[in-house]
KOLVEXSE-889410 format. One record per atom (N, C-alpha, C): x, y, z. Coordinates in steps of 0.05 Angstrom, whole numbers, padded with zeros to 5 digits, always signed. Layout:
XYZ
...
This chain:
+00009-00101-00474
+00002-00125-00478
+00008-00148-00455
-00002-00177-00451
+00004-00182-00422
+00035-00203-00414
+00044-00200-00443
+00074-00211-00441
+00093-00196-00414
+00088-00168-00425
+00098-00144-00398
+00090-00140-00375
+00062-00157-00375
+00053-00147-00339
+00079-00150-00321
+00093-00170-00317
+00124-00164-00303
+00149-00169-00302
+00152-00151-00318
+00177-00143-00330
+00185-00117-00305
+00165-00106-00291
+00177-00090-00276
+00189-00115-00246
+00173-00143-00248
+00165-00139-00227
+00202-00159-00222
+00214-00158-00253
+00239-00174-00251
+00257-00158-00256
+00253-00137-00252
+00288-00117-00265
+00283-00105-00233
+00273-00102-00212
+00274-00088-00194
+00301-00108-00187
+00299-00128-00179
+00314-00148-00165
+00336-00152-00179
+00337-00157-00201
+00362-00173-00222
+00388-00152-00199
+00403-00180-00190
+00423-00167-00173
+00448-00183-00198
+00481-00179-00192
+00497-00185-00204
+00504-00213-00214
+00490-00226-00194
+00487-00258-00215
+00456-00259-00229
+00455-00246-00223
+00424-00249-00245
+00402-00259-00233
+00401-00254-00209
+00364-00263-00205
+00345-00264-00180
+00328-00269-00185
+00314-00257-00161
+00308-00259-00136
+00316-00250-00122
+00317-00260-00094
+00289-00263-00082
+00264-00268-00092
+00231-00267-00082
+00209-00243-00084
+00217-00220-00069
+00201-00204-00073
+00191-00206-00094
+00153-00202-00106
+00146-00194-00116
+00123-00177-00123
+00142-00156-00133
+00140-00128-00127
+00140-00113-00152
+00132-00085-00153
+00146-00071-00176
+00132-00046-00184
+00100-00039-00184
+00079-00022-00201
+00055-00042-00204
+00046-00079-00191
+00031-00081-00208
+00003-00076-00189
-00012-00066-00217
-00038-00067-00205
-00045-00036-00195
-00070-00040-00183
-00090-00015-00182
-00093+00000-00162
-00118+00005-00145
-00122-00004-00122
-00126+00018-00115
-00143+00025-00084
-00155+00058-00078
-00139+00059-00039
-00117+00077-00059
-00113+00085-00026
-00132+00086-00004
-00122+00088+00022
-00143+00087+00039
-00147+00051+00045
-00151+00034+00031
-00170+00016+00033
-00187+00013+00055
-00199-00009+00056
-00223-00026+00078
-00217-00032+00098
-00227-00016+00115
-00237-00009+00139
-00219-00049+00153
-00221-00057+00177
-00229-00088+00187
-00264-00085+00188
-00271-00110+00189
-00294-00113+00175
-00315-00101+00163
-00300-00075+00151
-00322-00076+00115
-00326-00085+00099
-00344-00082+00097
-00363-00109+00075
-00347-00092+00041
-00349-00123+00019
-00359-00104-00013
-00379-00123-00018
-00394-00120-00039
-00415-00130-00053
-00421-00155-00024
-00423-00187-00026
-00435-00211-00026
-00402-00214-00007
-00378-00189+00005
-00358-00214+00022
-00360-00188+00045
-00350-00206+00065
-00338-00189+00086
-00309-00182+00097
-00306-00154+00081
-00267-00158+00087
-00263-00163+00107
-00240-00168+00121
-00215-00166+00146
-00196-00160+00135
-00182-00139+00152
-00159-00138+00157
-00133-00155+00172
-00120-00178+00156
-00097-00190+00168
-00094-00184+00180
-00069-00159+00169
-00053-00146+00179
-00043-00125+00163
-00059-00090+00184
-00071-00072+00158
-00037-00052+00159
-00008-00069+00177
+00012-00052+00174
+00027-00059+00156
+00026-00086+00155
+00050-00096+00136
+00052-00083+00112
+00070-00076+00086
+00086-00072+00069
+00091-00084+00043
+00090-00089+00018
+00111-00100+00005
+00096-00115-00011
+00096-00121-00038
+00080-00142-00059
+00101-00165-00041
+00103-00179-00039
+00116-00207-00027
+00096-00229-00021
+00114-00254-00035
+00091-00279-00025
+00074-00286+00004
+00064-00295+00002
+00034-00301+00015
+00025-00331-00001
+00028-00348+00030
+00015-00375+00017
-00017-00375+00042
-00040-00386+00043
-00064-00396+00053
-00064-00425+00057
-00066-00432+00084
-00086-00465+00088
-00123-00460+00101
-00142-00468+00085
-00154-00473+00107
-00168-00503+00114
-00184-00487+00140
-00186-00510+00146
-00214-00520+00155
-00228-00530+00122
-00255-00524+00113
-00270-00532+00135
-00272-00550+00164
-00290-00565+00175
-00300-00540+00194
-00271-00534+00209
-00262-00511+00243
-00279-00486+00219
-00284-00484+00195
-00275-00447+00185
-00254-00437+00194
-00234-00442+00193
-00205-00437+00189
-00195-00424+00178
-00178-00403+00171
-00153-00401+00156
-00131-00393+00169
-00113-00407+00156
-00089-00394+00165
-00068-00392+00145
-00050-00372+00144
-00040-00350+00127
-00009-00349+00128
+00007-00356+00118
+00041-00340+00127
+00034-00330+00101
+00058-00306+00114
+00073-00277+00096
+00085-00268+00104
+00101-00256+00085
+00134-00245+00076
+00123-00219+00092
+00141-00200+00105
+00134-00171+00105
+00158-00163+00116
+00160-00140+00112
+00191-00117+00116
+00195-00104+00136
+00216-00119+00149
+00221-00112+00176
+00232-00078+00187
+00243-00071+00172
+00255-00047+00179
+00278-00038+00171
+00294-00058+00174
+00329-00056+00180
+00345-00076+00158
+00360-00067+00168
+00385-00074+00135
+00409-00090+00155
+00407-00118+00135
+00433-00136+00156
+00449-00138+00136
+00452-00134+00113
+00468-00133+00086
+00465-00117+00076
+00485-00092+00068
+00482-00062+00050
+00460-00072+00034
+00444-00054+00033
+00425-00060+00010
+00408-00065+00006
+00403-00086+00037
+00402-00120+00021
+00356-00124+00044
+00341-00116+00043
+00315-00118+00062
+00320-00128+00080
+00309-00145+00102
+00305-00164+00130
+00286-00160+00121
+00262-00188+00124
+00236-00197+00117
+00230-00203+00141
+00215-00205+00146
+00197-00222+00175
+00183-00244+00160
+00185-00275+00162
+00165-00291+00149
+00151-00294+00171
+00116-00294+00177
+00112-00296+00197
+00075-00306+00194
+00068-00317+00211
+00028-00325+00206
+00012-00318+00214
-00016-00326+00212
-00034-00299+00233
-00052-00323+00214
-00074-00329+00236
-00096-00343+00239
-00117-00321+00238
-00141-00331+00221
-00170-00324+00218
-00188-00349+00229
-00216-00348+00251
-00226-00365+00256
-00259-00348+00268
-00277-00364+00252
-00297-00348+00263
-00310-00323+00274
-00290-00309+00247
-00298-00282+00245
-00268-00257+00269
-00261-00273+00276
-00230-00269+00297
-00192-00270+00274
-00187-00252+00299
-00160-00256+00269
-00143-00266+00296
-00134-00285+00303
-00112-00289+00322
-00091-00300+00317
-00074-00294+00340
-00040-00319+00329
-00023-00308+00309
-00014-00286+00310
-00001-00268+00291
+00026-00280+00307
+00036-00281+00295
+00068-00289+00299
+00088-00296+00291
+00115-00279+00298
+00142-00274+00282
+00158-00301+00271
+00153-00311+00260
+00183-00339+00257
+00210-00330+00257
+00223-00311+00238
+00246-00312+00230
+00245-00285+00218
+00274-00277+00208
+00282-00258+00188
+00299-00271+00168
+00296-00267+00143
+00309-00276+00129
+00308-00250+00100
+00320-00255+00078
+00335-00230+00058
+00316-00241+00043
+00314-00277+00029
+00320-00277+00006
+00292-00294-00001
+00281-00299-00012
+00242-00303-00017
+00242-00325-00049
+00230-00342-00048
+00221-00352-00078
+00201-00372-00073
+00167-00359-00064
+00160-00370-00060
+00154-00381-00024
+00126-00390-00025
+00111-00389+00004
+00097-00411+00008
+00103-00435+00013
+00079-00450+00013
+00061-00463+00039
+00034-00467+00052
+00032-00467+00079
+00008-00492+00087
+00012-00511+00102
-00007-00531+00101
-00032-00543+00131
-00042-00551+00128
-00053-00554+00160
-00060-00589+00173
-00041-00602+00185
-00040-00635+00190
-00070-00636+00194
-00091-00656+00184
-00101-00666+00184
-00125-00682+00222
-00094-00683+00235
-00103-00695+00264
-00097-00682+00281
-00075-00668+00276
-00077-00652+00295
-00064-00629+00298
-00083-00614+00272
-00087-00585+00263
-00078-00564+00264
-00044-00574+00279
-00025-00557+00277
-00024-00540+00243
-00013-00519+00240
+00008-00515+00223
+00031-00526+00204
+00031-00517+00171
+00061-00533+00166
+00075-00510+00148
+00091-00490+00157
+00102-00476+00137
+00126-00476+00109
+00122-00493+00086
+00151-00487+00072
+00171-00457+00061
+00191-00471+00062
+00212-00434+00054
+00225-00443+00041
+00244-00423+00035
+00271-00425+00033
+00284-00414+00056
+00298-00440+00070
+00312-00424+00086
+00337-00433+00092
+00360-00422+00121
+00390-00426+00117
+00392-00413+00141
+00427-00384+00145
+00427-00373+00157
+00409-00352+00143
+00411-00334+00161
+00377-00300+00168
+00405-00273+00150
+00429-00288+00142
+00445-00269+00134
+00465-00269+00125
+00486-00257+00105
+00503-00269+00089
+00529-00279+00110
+00534-00311+00099
+00564-00322+00118
+00586-00316+00103
+00603-00302+00103
+00631-00315+00101
+00637-00337+00076
+00644-00336+00055
+00650-00358+00051
+00626-00368+00027
+00601-00364+00036
+00581-00375+00031
+00572-00361+00005
+00545-00360-00016
+00533-00350-00038
+00537-00316-00024
+00540-00298-00040
+00533-00287-00042
+00510-00270-00041
+00500-00275-00057
+00474-00261-00069
+00450-00285-00058
+00448-00320-00046
+00433-00331-00035
+00445-00346-00007
+00429-00313+00012
+00435-00326+00036
+00421-00348+00054
+00382-00348+00038
+00380-00367+00048
+00365-00394+00015
+00379-00419+00015
+00384-00432-00016
+00376-00459+00010
+00356-00467+00026
+00349-00484+00028
+00333-00510+00036
+00311-00520+00032
+00288-00543+00037
+00280-00541+00055
+00263-00521+00081
+00261-00520+00105
+00228-00519+00114
+00227-00518+00134
+00193-00524+00146
+00204-00517+00171
+00179-00506+00184
+00172-00491+00205
+00141-00507+00222
+00157-00524+00231
+00117-00539+00242
+00112-00526+00282
+00081-00534+00276
+00077-00512+00298
+00076-00530+00322
+00065-00534+00346
+00063-00558+00376
+00052-00531+00398
+00021-00519+00399
+00014-00516+00417
+00023-00481+00411
+00037-00465+00416
+00053-00436+00410
+00078-00436+00396
+00089-00463+00404
+00118-00458+00398
+00116-00469+00370
+00137-00454+00354
+00148-00466+00327
+00181-00476+00328
+00177-00494+00306
+00202-00509+00313
+00213-00502+00271
+00241-00486+00271
+00252-00504+00247
+00265-00523+00238
+00263-00539+00221
+00277-00554+00207
+00278-00548+00181
+00312-00554+00177
+00322-00560+00144
+00321-00578+00141
+00301-00583+00115
+00307-00611+00106
+00324-00623+00088
+00328-00596+00072
+00353-00611+00048
+00379-00588+00044
+00397-00594+00051
+00419-00565+00042
+00430-00574+00000
+00430-00598-00006
+00435-00611-00029
+00412-00608-00055
+00436-00611-00075
+00412-00620-00097
+00416-00654-00097
+00429-00671-00089
+00436-00693-00101
+00423-00716-00095
+00380-00708-00091
+00358-00726-00080
+00367-00728-00123
+00366-00732-00149
+00367-00738-00169
+00383-00744-00181
+00408-00734-00170
+00436-00740-00188
+00433-00768-00198
+00438-00771-00216
+00448-00798-00235
+00469-00789-00258
+00482-00817-00268
+00505-00821-00286
+00501-00782-00310
+00525-00773-00297
+00532-00756-00323
+00521-00725-00316
+00502-00723-00285
+00490-00706-00277
+00501-00692-00265
+00510-00665-00257
+00530-00651-00234
+00515-00654-00198
+00535-00657-00185
+00526-00668-00159
+00519-00642-00137
+00518-00640-00114
+00524-00626-00098
+00515-00593-00101
+00495-00588-00122
+00477-00568-00118
+00470-00551-00090
+00487-00530-00099
+00459-00514-00063
+00445-00498-00058
+00437-00501-00086
+00406-00472-00083
+00381-00488-00084
+00366-00501-00066
+00342-00516-00061
+00326-00504-00050
+00299-00517-00059
+00271-00508-00038
+00272-00482-00053
+00268-00471-00077
+00253-00451-00088
+00225-00467-00078
+00210-00441-00093
+00177-00447-00091
+00166-00477-00078
+00172-00475-00044
+00155-00494-00048
+00131-00498-00045
+00125-00523-00046
+00098-00547-00048
+00096-00556-00028
+00073-00558-00010
+00069-00585+00008
+00037-00588+00020
+00036-00612+00017
-00001-00623+00025
+00009-00650+00036
-00009-00648+00067
-00016-00676+00079
-00034-00688+00071
-00025-00716+00068
-00059-00729+00055
-00078-00738+00081
-00084-00758+00080
-00111-00751+00104
-00110-00771+00128
-00081-00779+00131
-00073-00797+00143
-00037-00785+00158
-00028-00748+00150
-00015-00744+00162
+00007-00743+00152
+00014-00753+00126
+00028-00762+00112
+00038-00748+00089
+00066-00731+00096
+00074-00699+00086
+00084-00710+00057
+00074-00686+00019
+00085-00690+00005
+00108-00655+00013
+00122-00657+00002
+00141-00636+00004
+00161-00629-00018
+00145-00611-00038
+00166-00603-00061
+00171-00585-00062
+00192-00595-00080
+00208-00553-00089
+00226-00555-00118
+00233-00543-00116
+00253-00528-00141
+00296-00532-00137
+00310-00549-00141
+00334-00548-00146
+00347-00544-00172
+00363-00511-00179
+00371-00503-00195
+00405-00503-00186
+00417-00529-00171
+00449-00530-00168
+00449-00505-00161
+00466-00497-00173
+00491-00473-00154
+00474-00445-00161
+00464-00450-00180
+00455-00419-00205
+00465-00407-00221
+00483-00416-00237
+00513-00403-00236
+00511-00407-00269
+00499-00415-00280
+00510-00424-00307
+00475-00437-00317
+00470-00431-00354
+00443-00428-00367
+00442-00454-00352
+00453-00484-00362
+00442-00522-00356
+00431-00515-00317
+00433-00501-00309
+00434-00497-00277
+00401-00495-00283
+00392-00476-00295
+00357-00455-00292
+00356-00492-00315
+00356-00487-00337
+00342-00512-00365
+00347-00536-00355
+00366-00540-00338
+00349-00572-00318
+00352-00571-00297
+00339-00555-00290
+00334-00558-00265
+00319-00581-00253
+00319-00586-00234
+00306-00606-00222
+00292-00608-00213
+00261-00634-00203
+00240-00626-00180
+00259-00652-00156
+00247-00636-00127
+00257-00662-00119
+00241-00661-00091
+00232-00674-00073
+00209-00677-00051
+00220-00695-00026
+00196-00682-00006
+00216-00712+00018
+00178-00716+00020
+00173-00749+00030
+00149-00752+00034
+00153-00771+00056
+00132-00770+00074
+00130-00788+00095
+00119-00770+00121
+00112-00790+00147
+00109-00772+00172
+00129-00749+00181
+00121-00725+00182
+00147-00715+00202
+00154-00724+00215
+00187-00716+00223
+00208-00729+00231
+00215-00753+00232
+00195-00763+00194
+00206-00782+00191
+00206-00791+00156
+00222-00765+00136
+00217-00756+00118
+00228-00776+00099
+00234-00782+00079
+00238-00793+00054
+00240-00782+00032
+00258-00783+00022
+00275-00756-00008
+00266-00772-00027
+00265-00759-00053
+00246-00776-00063
+00241-00752-00094
+00263-00767-00113
+00267-00738-00140
+00242-00745-00152
+00230-00724-00154
+00193-00717-00170
+00206-00708-00203
+00231-00711-00224
+00232-00709-00236
+00259-00696-00250
+00270-00711-00267
+00303-00701-00258
+00304-00694-00282
+00311-00668-00279
+00312-00645-00302
+00334-00640-00317
+00369-00657-00316
+00392-00655-00320
+00405-00661-00346
+00387-00698-00338
+00381-00718-00369
+00363-00715-00370
+00342-00680-00373
+00315-00687-00392
+00309-00674-00417
+00294-00658-00413
+00290-00650-00435
+00301-00615-00435
+00305-00604-00417
+00310-00586-00408
+00300-00561-00413
+00276-00557-00402
+00255-00543-00415
+00253-00525-00370
+00272-00526-00362
+00267-00501-00337
+00244-00514-00326
+00239-00533-00313
+00216-00540-00297
+00217-00538-00274
+00187-00526-00252
+00181-00529-00225
+00192-00509-00216
+00184-00482-00227
+00182-00460-00225
+00142-00457-00207
+00157-00433-00187
+00109-00427-00176
+00097-00467-00176
+00108-00480-00164
+00098-00506-00155
+00074-00490-00138
+00054-00517-00153
+00024-00528-00129
+00012-00559-00136
+00010-00551-00108
+00000-00578-00113
-00026-00578-00091
-00045-00613-00093
-00066-00611-00104
-00072-00637-00093
-00095-00645-00067
-00112-00666-00067
-00118-00678-00092
-00112-00708-00093
-00126-00708-00125
-00142-00732-00120
-00140-00760-00136
-00163-00777-00130
-00156-00804-00115
-00170-00819-00096
-00139-00829-00087
-00133-00825-00059
-00139-00790-00055
-00110-00773-00046
-00083-00771-00055
-00087-00785-00076
-00058-00776-00093
-00052-00747-00088
-00032-00741-00105
-00020-00721-00095
-00016-00711-00134
-00031-00682-00137
-00031-00670-00159
-00013-00644-00157
+00007-00641-00177
+00034-00615-00179
+00026-00608-00201
+00023-00584-00199
+00031-00561-00235
+00048-00543-00221
+00067-00529-00249
+00081-00518-00246
+00070-00496-00265
+00090-00483-00273
+00108-00460-00304
+00138-00477-00304
+00148-00459-00328
+00176-00472-00336
+00191-00454-00343
+00216-00441-00333
+00236-00422-00334
+00267-00430-00343
+00265-00426-00355
+00297-00442-00366
+00316-00402-00360
+00319-00382-00356
+00334-00361-00352
+00344-00352-00333
+00332-00352-00309
+00338-00346-00265
+00319-00366-00265
+00320-00354-00230
+00309-00376-00204
+00292-00362-00203
+00267-00332-00214
+00237-00340-00216
+00248-00306-00222
+00229-00317-00253
+00229-00285-00281
+00204-00303-00295
+00188-00290-00311
+00174-00298-00325
+00161-00335-00343
+00141-00348-00331
+00148-00375-00337
+00128-00374-00356
+00123-00398-00369
+00117-00407-00393
+00095-00433-00385
+00072-00442-00384
+00061-00455-00388
+00048-00460-00373
+00034-00493-00364
+00019-00504-00356
+00027-00530-00348
+00047-00550-00335
+00063-00583-00336
+00047-00577-00310
+00025-00610-00322
+00020-00625-00292
+00038-00650-00281
+00043-00658-00268
+00046-00685-00254
+00040-00698-00238
+00030-00725-00236
+00019-00729-00205
+00034-00758-00198
+00028-00745-00164
+00042-00772-00160
+00032-00798-00145
+00042-00827-00159
+00013-00853-00154
+00016-00855-00131
-00004-00871-00130
+00002-00884-00090
+00028-00906-00084
+00041-00911-00105
+00053-00923-00108
+00084-00904-00093
+00078-00886-00095
+00100-00865-00097
+00126-00850-00118
+00102-00864-00134
+00123-00854-00170
+00101-00825-00176
+00113-00814-00188
+00110-00789-00208
+00110-00804-00234
+00090-00793-00245
+00085-00803-00266
+00091-00770-00278
+00102-00784-00308
+00126-00751-00321
+00107-00732-00337
+00108-00712-00339
+00102-00681-00337
+00082-00689-00376
+00067-00675-00362
+00050-00669-00381
+00040-00639-00390
+00038-00631-00404
+00036-00599-00416
+00013-00597-00413
-00015-00578-00394
-00039-00578-00394
-00050-00548-00408
-00037-00544-00416
-00034-00509-00423
-00017-00496-00440
-00021-00476-00451
-00001-00461-00461
+00003-00439-00441
+00024-00421-00442
+00017-00385-00433
+00042-00375-00434
+00051-00356-00457
+00073-00350-00457
+00088-00326-00434
+00069-00323-00420
+00066-00313-00390
+00052-00316-00353
+00064-00335-00345
+00036-00350-00323
+00024-00328-00300
+00057-00307-00306
+00054-00288-00276
+00052-00307-00264
+00034-00300-00240
+00049-00312-00206
+00040-00343-00215
+00035-00354-00229
+00032-00382-00228
+00003-00393-00232
+00019-00420-00254
-00006-00439-00257
-00022-00458-00231
-00051-00467-00225
-00064-00459-00213
-00083-00496-00216
-00083-00513-00204
-00095-00531-00197
-00127-00545-00185
-00137-00559-00180
-00144-00566-00159
-00170-00586-00172
-00174-00606-00145
-00199-00638-00152
-00216-00637-00135
-00245-00646-00166
-00271-00657-00146
-00276-00678-00148
-00279-00695-00134
-00288-00724-00150
-00304-00729-00173
-00329-00702-00168
-00341-00711-00196
-00341-00685-00219
-00322-00664-00219
-00304-00651-00237
-00289-00657-00241
-00269-00683-00228
-00239-00683-00234
-00221-00662-00227
-00196-00664-00252
-00179-00640-00241
-00181-00621-00261
-00175-00600-00252
-00183-00563-00264
-00156-00547-00263
-00149-00540-00290
-00115-00529-00282
-00137-00500-00301
-00119-00477-00293
-00120-00456-00297
-00095-00427-00315
-00096-00412-00320
-00084-00399-00323
-00096-00372-00326
-00069-00344-00335
-00071-00333-00357
-00053-00330-00383
-00074-00325-00395
-00054-00325-00422
-00060-00306-00453
-00043-00287-00450
-00051-00269-00454
-00072-00240-00439
-00089-00242-00457
-00124-00221-00450
-00132-00241-00434
-00123-00269-00426
-00157-00292-00426
-00141-00303-00402
-00159-00307-00377
-00156-00334-00367
-00171-00357-00375
-00156-00376-00381
-00165-00405-00398
-00174-00414-00364
-00190-00447-00367
-00192-00461-00349
-00191-00487-00361
-00178-00509-00349
-00177-00529-00377
-00190-00556-00342
-00197-00574-00360
-00218-00601-00334
-00207-00639-00354
-00196-00654-00336
-00195-00668-00348
-00211-00692-00322
-00225-00694-00338
-00250-00712-00321
-00243-00735-00301
-00220-00753-00327
-00213-00777-00304
-00178-00769-00307
-00173-00767-00275
-00158-00762-00279
-00121-00777-00287
-00129-00804-00291
-00113-00825-00308
-00116-00831-00325
-00136-00816-00345
-00115-00824-00372
-00125-00794-00389
-00100-00779-00392
-00090-00759-00405
-00109-00748-00435
-00117-00778-00433
-00131-00761-00467
-00167-00761-00467
-00165-00753-00434
-00206-00748-00430
-00204-00700-00431
-00169-00705-00425
-00181-00673-00419
-00187-00654-00450
-00206-00643-00425
-00240-00635-00450
-00226-00605-00459
-00243-00587-00483
-00233-00565-00491
-00236-00541-00465
-00216-00517-00476
-00206-00498-00458
-00236-00476-00457
-00240-00482-00429
-00255-00454-00428
-00246-00425-00421
-00262-00407-00426
-00255-00376-00425
-00268-00371-00403
-00249-00369-00380
-00265-00350-00356
-00272-00317-00362
-00252-00313-00374
-00264-00272-00371
-00231-00273-00392
-00241-00246-00411
-00234-00238-00420
-00237-00211-00438
-00234-00202-00423
-00241-00173-00412
-00232-00148-00407
-00211-00131-00422
-00198-00110-00422
-00172-00121-00408
-00158-00110-00385
-00140-00127-00371
-00144-00135-00345
-00151-00159-00344
-00156-00178-00313
-00160-00200-00325
-00154-00211-00305
-00159-00236-00296
-00131-00253-00299
-00133-00240-00284
-00091-00238-00270
-00095-00248-00241
-00064-00258-00239
-00059-00270-00213
-00082-00301-00202
-00094-00317-00229
-00113-00328-00216
-00109-00342-00193
-00127-00351-00176
-00132-00380-00155
-00159-00384-00160
-00148-00406-00167
-00176-00433-00164
-00179-00447-00149
-00213-00451-00135
-00218-00475-00120
-00244-00484-00129
-00254-00507-00127
-00272-00531-00131
-00293-00529-00097
-00326-00517-00105
-00332-00519-00085
-00344-00554-00083
-00337-00576-00048
-00343-00590-00052
-00375-00594-00043
-00397-00573-00053
-00422-00580-00058
-00436-00579-00077
-00426-00547-00095
-00447-00546-00121
-00416-00572-00138
-00395-00574-00130
-00369-00572-00151
-00362-00575-00168
-00368-00540-00167
-00375-00515-00189
-00347-00513-00186
-00320-00505-00203
-00302-00493-00198
-00301-00456-00198
-00291-00444-00181
-00289-00410-00193
-00254-00403-00178
-00261-00389-00188
-00218-00360-00199
-00231-00334-00195
-00216-00336-00169
-00204-00301-00159
-00189-00291-00180
-00190-00265-00168
-00176-00264-00203
-00170-00230-00198
-00149-00211-00206
-00146-00187-00203
-00157-00174-00230
-00171-00162-00228
-00183-00144-00249
-00175-00114-00257
-00150-00103-00277
-00142-00075-00279
-00160-00057-00287
-00170-00057-00318
-00180-00033-00323
-00205-00056-00349
-00215-00034-00363
-00239-00042-00375
-00215-00030-00405
-00200-00021-00397
-00180-00024-00428
-00172-00046-00431
-00162-00056-00446
-00155-00064-00459
-00120-00063-00451
-00098-00083-00461
-00072-00070-00462
-00059-00057-00435
-00071-00051-00416
-00064-00021-00396
-00038-00039-00383
-00010-00029-00383
+00008-00048-00359
+00003-00036-00337
+00015-00057-00318
+00011-00055-00286
+00010-00025-00285
+00033-00008-00282
+00030+00008-00268
+00011+00027-00276
-00003+00019-00298
-00020+00049-00300
-00058+00043-00302
-00059+00012-00280
-00085+00008-00276
-00102+00025-00258
-00127+00038-00262
-00136+00062-00261
-00157+00054-00237
-00160+00062-00215
-00171+00074-00191
-00195+00058-00198
-00214+00079-00213
-00240+00080-00213
-00252+00050-00227
-00234+00036-00235
-00225+00009-00251
-00225-00023-00234
-00208-00016-00221
-00195-00047-00228
-00209-00051-00200
-00201-00078-00188
-00218-00097-00174
-00204-00125-00171
-00217-00134-00149
-00217-00160-00140
-00251-00186-00145
-00229-00205-00167
-00257-00196-00182
-00265-00244-00178
-00282-00254-00171
-00292-00279-00172
-00307-00295-00189
-00302-00310-00207
-00325-00314-00220
-00324-00340-00224
-00350-00352-00215
-00359-00375-00225
-00368-00399-00242
-00359-00413-00248
-00377-00433-00278
-00407-00442-00276
-00427-00441-00278
-00455-00454-00279
-00453-00461-00308
-00465-00499-00299
-00452-00506-00327
-00429-00507-00330
-00423-00499-00360
-00405-00503-00389
-00409-00472-00390
-00418-00452-00377
-00418-00427-00383
-00402-00414-00359
-00388-00394-00361
-00371-00379-00336
-00387-00355-00341
-00404-00331-00325
-00419-00316-00325
-00404-00296-00316
-00418-00276-00325
-00397-00254-00304
-00387-00254-00282
-00355-00245-00275
-00361-00250-00243
-00366-00219-00227
-00374-00230-00209
-00379-00206-00171
-00356-00198-00168
-00355-00173-00155
-00325-00161-00140
-00341-00170-00120
-00302-00161-00109
-00300-00186-00082
-00290-00166-00058
-00276-00137-00077
-00271-00118-00060
-00259-00106-00089
-00272-00077-00076
-00268-00048-00104
-00238-00045-00091
-00214-00046-00081
-00183-00044-00069
-00181-00059-00086
-00173-00078-00095
-00174-00098-00127
-00151-00118-00107
-00133-00129-00109
-00130-00159-00097
-00102-00166-00114
-00080-00152-00104
-00052-00178-00119
-00045-00219-00098
-00042-00225-00121
-00048-00256-00108
-00068-00257-00092
-00090-00266-00091
-00110-00276-00082
-00109-00304-00080
-00112-00322-00061
-00118-00340-00048
-00139-00351-00043
-00161-00365-00058
-00170-00374-00063
-00182-00410-00051
-00206-00399-00025
-00205-00434-00011
-00236-00430-00004
-00250-00459+00004
-00282-00453+00008
-00280-00468+00032
-00294-00456+00049
-00301-00472+00065
-00328-00498+00078
-00334-00514+00095
-00352-00535+00091
-00380-00520+00085
-00388-00495+00091
-00407-00487+00089
-00414-00480+00049
-00392-00480+00046
-00398-00476+00014
-00384-00456+00015
-00387-00419+00022
-00365-00389+00037
-00344-00399+00020
-00333-00385-00002
-00311-00385-00017
-00292-00364+00013
-00276-00363+00015
-00258-00333+00027
-00224-00344+00016
-00231-00310+00016
-00196-00308+00008
-00176-00283-00005
-00146-00294+00008
-00130-00277+00018
-00119-00264+00003
-00115-00245+00001
-00096-00213-00016
-00095-00205-00005
-00064-00192-00020
-00057-00156-00011
-00067-00125-00031
-00070-00124-00023
-00083-00084-00030
-00058-00077-00059
-00069-00082-00077
-00037-00062-00099
-00026-00039-00107
-00005-00041-00122
+00009-00015-00109
-00005+00000-00126
-00006+00027-00129
-00012+00041-00139
+00008+00064-00146
-00004+00082-00152
+00017+00110-00149
+00014+00124-00125
+00003+00115-00117
-00007+00125-00090
+00006+00104-00066
+00025+00100-00050
+00030+00060-00051
+00019+00067-00023
+00016+00075-00008
+00022+00088+00026
+00006+00063+00030
-00008+00033+00027
-00017+00006+00036
-00024-00005+00021
-00003-00011-00004
+00018-00026-00022
+00016-00042-00008
+00014-00070-00004
+00018-00102+00016
+00009-00095+00037
+00000-00083+00050
-00040-00090+00060
-00046-00115+00055
-00051-00150+00069
-00056-00171+00078
-00090-00165+00089
-00104-00181+00067
-00144-00175+00077
-00154-00200+00071
-00173-00218+00077
-00179-00234+00085
-00209-00218+00066
-00221-00236+00051
-00245-00223+00035
-00267-00269+00046
-00292-00250+00073
-00299-00277+00077
-00340-00262+00062
-00346-00293+00047
-00368-00292+00034
-00382-00297+00056
-00409-00288+00046
-00427-00281+00066
-00445-00306+00078
């Protein structure tokens, strides 16, 4: 059952405080040991190794500069050390691909706790900014024995120099009468984008002290907005005085109409990062206010999270895995929730449609979804994907029909991130999935449409 797909991803990291430190690992997917060499090909895509030496299924994020045919990837990689007993140190890294070349691989810092990752490219300076869970690089006496990192933080680049900035260390942005103050675990599942003028919108989940059930059920969504260096805090959604549905796990933002911001996320009421439910949409209006949460799709287990994309002709689109079916839904008029159309079935064959990533072509205005296909057999758990059947696939809608998907990489792909270049060619960043032979699991790859 798909509800069980990420069970092993949760169990391995449940510590005394009952939270997940960030790496999403534990036997997901199949794939082929050995894999593709850099420059290899699969179907209509050229496969490039971005980091063939990294391992582990940890979060990664992608930003695309369409006009420059440039891809920037932020990712976590095991460092091979343990500053704290039994806790692996991780490097936060970035790497770029441009005009067929892999460049600018840099290590930003090391850390132990992760819960999401995001990256965006400034429209004027063309420099990347990374959003992550910041704070001290190890346990600090007197602080949390679990949350070594627990701040909303950014890395910004100028030339070859990266600068780390702690944006927020407490959760008082949404505080009102009757709600607890001074929560210290903020910055989870960071999502960020720049508008056309270079103003940043940086959103995250605040789970207060991560100590009580109400810290999760009443989680807040918070943001800072404005030009870099002059960011203003803003409450996106106050959960403690709201509906107690655990808003804000696995956040994702997208441009909207008139350069507004669309935000989607799932709901998690039990922990910082375990299985989430449903697809919830909010919209940042031109006056800076956020619309109330609206459930766009239902799902008992969103896996690695819901997806959103926008195109002036298509409108807003959302996608998520539900059970054994990958579904897509369209909102033609983003300002009018009554225009939601009926759900469309992208794929429902065997065990697949996992970890979807959505993008809409600016040329054809057609939505496409990249996903992992585990097996032609239904009900296969993540630990039993067959190497003869699994693959990274891409489905593109034609009219109102989602035809059979094309294969991007026969080795499979965990957590694909799909983007579109100005030419209309698609790019996908992903990791080699876990297999019984885990010698390559976690290697970071890029597929470029020919």
